[in-house]
N, C-alpha and C positions, 0 to 999 in steps of 0.2 A: 293198447292192443298187446296181445301176448301170443307166442307161438304155441300151438297145440299139435301134438303128434299122435296119430292112431298107430301105436306100435304093432298091433296085430296085423295090420295091412302092409307094414313096411317090407319092401323087398330087398333091403340092405344094399342098395346100389351105391350109396354114399354120394349121390349127385348133389344133395342138399349141402353136405359138408364141403364138397369141392367148390361150390359157388359162394359160400358164406364169407362176407368180407371181414367178419370179426372172429372167425373160428369158433362160433358158438355151437356148432354141431360137429360131432366126431363119431366115426365108426369105431366102436370098442367091442371087439369080439363079435358077438352076434346081435348087437344092439346099437342103435344110434343114440348117442348121449347128447342132450341139449343142456347148454350152460346159460341159463337165463340172465345171469349177471353180465355176460358178454354180449348178449343179443340186443340189437338195436331195432328189432321188429320191422325190418325193411321189406320183408315179403319175398326176397329173392329165392329163398329156399322153397317157398310155396309154389312158385312158378317152375322151379327146377324138378320138382318131384313127379316122376312118371306114374307113380301109384296113387297120386292125389290124396295122400294121407297126412299132409301138413296143412294147417290152416292158421289164420290169424283170428283170434277171438277177443272179445272185450275183456280187458284185464279186471280181475276180481281182487278183493282185499288179500286173498291167499297168495295169488301170483305176485302182487306188489311186494308182500313181505318176503317171499322167496327170492325175488330179484335183489332186494337190499342186502341179503346175506353175502 
């Protein structure tokens, strides 16, 4: 699984970053940054998002490659 964020719907509350046990999400300026190399895909951020713009999706070859970097 991999975290997917709909950035257009994000309300920048940073609730996801506050609950992430691995600091894989961070509010940087006017955008939430996701660091897939830190992410353990636990889904805590999904449940914490009041705007429901974060989801766990099936990992693709592209996201697996990005995670390894």
